[in-house]
C-alpha positions in Angstrom: 25.3 36.3 30.4 29.0 36.8 30.9 31.2 34.3 29.1 32.8 31.7 31.4 36.1 29.9 30.8 34.2 26.6 30.8 31.8 27.8 28.1 34.7 29.3 26.1 36.6 26.1 26.2 33.5 24.1 25.2 32.9 26.4 22.2 36.5 26.8 21.1 37.4 23.1 21.5 34.4 22.2 19.2 36.1 24.2 16.4 39.8 24.3 17.1 41.7 21.1 16.8 45.3 22.0 15.6 47.8 21.9 18.4 49.5 25.2 17.5 46.1 27.0 17.4 45.1 25.5 20.8 48.5 26.7 22.3 47.9 30.1 20.8 44.4 30.2 22.5 46.0 29.3 25.8 48.8 31.9 25.4 46.2 34.6 24.8 44.0 33.3 27.6 46.8 33.4 30.2 48.1 36.8 29.0 44.5 38.2 29.2 44.1 36.9 32.8 47.2 38.8 33.7 46.0 41.9 32.0 42.7 41.6 33.9 44.6 41.5 37.2 46.5 44.7 36.0 43.2 46.5 35.5 41.4 45.0 38.5 38.9 43.3 36.2 37.3 39.8 36.2 40.2 37.5 35.5 38.2 34.4 34.4 36.0 36.5 32.1 39.0 38.1 30.3 40.7 34.6 30.1 37.5 33.2 28.5 37.5 36.0 25.9 41.2 35.3 25.2 40.6 31.6 24.8 37.7 32.0 22.4 39.1 34.9 20.3 40.1 32.8 17.2 36.9 30.6 17.2 36.5 30.6 13.4 40.2 30.8 12.4 40.9 27.1 11.8 37.8 26.7 9.5 38.0 30.1 7.8 41.6 31.4 7.9 41.0 33.6 4.8 37.7 34.9 6.3 38.7 35.2 9.9 36.0 36.7 12.2 33.5 36.7 9.3 31.8 33.6 10.8 32.2 34.4 14.5 29.5 36.9 15.4 26.5 35.0 14.2 27.6 31.7 15.5 28.6 32.9 18.9 25.5 34.9 19.4 23.5 31.7 18.5 25.5 29.9 21.2 24.3 32.4 23.8 27.5 34.5 24.0 26.5 38.1 24.9 26.7 40.9 22.3 29.3 42.6 24.5 31.6 39.6 24.6 31.2 38.9 20.8 32.1 42.6 20.2 35.2 42.2 22.3 36.3 39.2 20.3 35.5 40.9 17.0 37.6 44.0 18.0 40.9 42.0 17.9 40.6 42.1 14.1 40.3 45.9 13.9 41.8 47.3 10.8 42.7 43.8 9.6 39.5 41.9 9.0 36.8 43.9 11.0 35.9 47.5 11.5 35.2 47.0 15.3 37.5 49.4 17.1 38.7 48.3 20.5 37.3 50.7 23.0 37.3 49.1 26.5 40.4 48.0 28.4 39.4 44.3 27.7 39.2 45.0 23.9 42.4 47.0 23.7 44.2 44.3 25.7 43.0 41.5 23.4 44.0 43.5 20.3 47.5 44.0 21.8 48.3 40.6 23.4 47.1 38.5 20.4 50.2 39.5 18.4 52.4 40.1 21.4 52.1 36.5 22.7 53.4 35.3 19.4 56.7 37.1 20.0 56.8 36.0 23.6 56.3 32.4 22.6 59.0 32.6 19.9 61.5 34.3 22.3 60.8 31.7 25.0 61.4 28.8 22.6 64.9 30.1 21.9 65.9 29.8 25.6 67.1 26.6 27.4 64.7 27.4 30.3 61.9 28.6 28.1 59.6 31.2 29.6 60.6 30.3 33.1 63.5 32.8 33.1 62.5 35.1 30.2 62.8 38.7 31.4 61.5 41.9 29.8 65.0 43.0 28.7 65.6 39.8 26.7 62.2 40.0 25.3 62.6 43.6 24.1 65.9 42.7 22.3 63.8 40.1 20.3 61.0 42.6 19.8 63.3 45.2 18.3 64.8 42.6 15.9 62.3 42.9 13.0 63.6 39.6 11.5 62.7 37.7 14.7 59.2 36.3 14.6 58.8 38.5 11.5 55.1 37.6 11.0 54.1 39.3 14.3 52.9 42.8 13.6 55.0 45.1 15.8 53.2 48.2 14.6 49.9 46.7 15.7 51.4 45.9 19.1 52.7 49.4 19.5 49.3 50.8 18.5 47.6 48.6 21.0 50.0 49.6 23.8 49.4 53.2 22.9 45.7 52.7 23.2 46.2 51.2 26.6 48.5 54.1 27.6 51.3 51.6 28.3 54.8 50.8 27.0 55.4 47.6 25.1 57.9 46.5 27.8 55.2 46.9 30.5 52.5 44.9 28.6 55.1 42.3 27.7 56.1 41.9 31.4 52.5 41.4 32.4 51.9 38.8 29.7 55.1 36.9 30.4 54.2 36.8 34.1 50.7 35.6 33.2 52.0 32.8 30.9 54.9 31.7 33.1 52.9 29.5 35.6 51.6 27.5 32.6 55.0 27.0 30.9 54.6 23.2 30.7 51.0 23.3 29.3 52.0 25.8 26.6 55.2 24.0 25.7 57.5 26.8 27.0 59.3 25.1 29.9 62.5 24.8 27.9 64.8 22.2 26.6 67.1 21.8 29.6 66.9 18.5 31.4 67.8 17.8 35.0 
């Protein structure tokens, strides 16, 4: 059975309680929905994978993805969907190489959304007026959001056959409608 967003939220919300991790799940969820639109894929399904991707991280930050496969399979998540989730840790904490457009997208946007979020937080209007040019200036500044692995993002974009700026634009557009929910509507008051 294909993972639904409702099931992903039920599973993730049973394990993830910290606000910043929930926001990250939402960021990746909305970015993945936009990537699905780009590839003409099932938007809700990709969003569900994005929302659930860090299922075990809060409980096992040092053993991330080592407790995901068995638990999600037991919850009825398909092998294909579990594989997609496992692939975002390729070369870091798993040996599951991203092969499909969904897997390559998750691998890429997981890190990319961190820089988008950081860049949007620096702006008075948050993500509402963040453009690709401004984002790319921040992306090129290695000291900005330094924990986000730019080489991994570049590698993911390469696997997708896309430029970083193109993937960033898609993700920003996917996240923008949810600016208030993800805390990126800015600091400016009317």
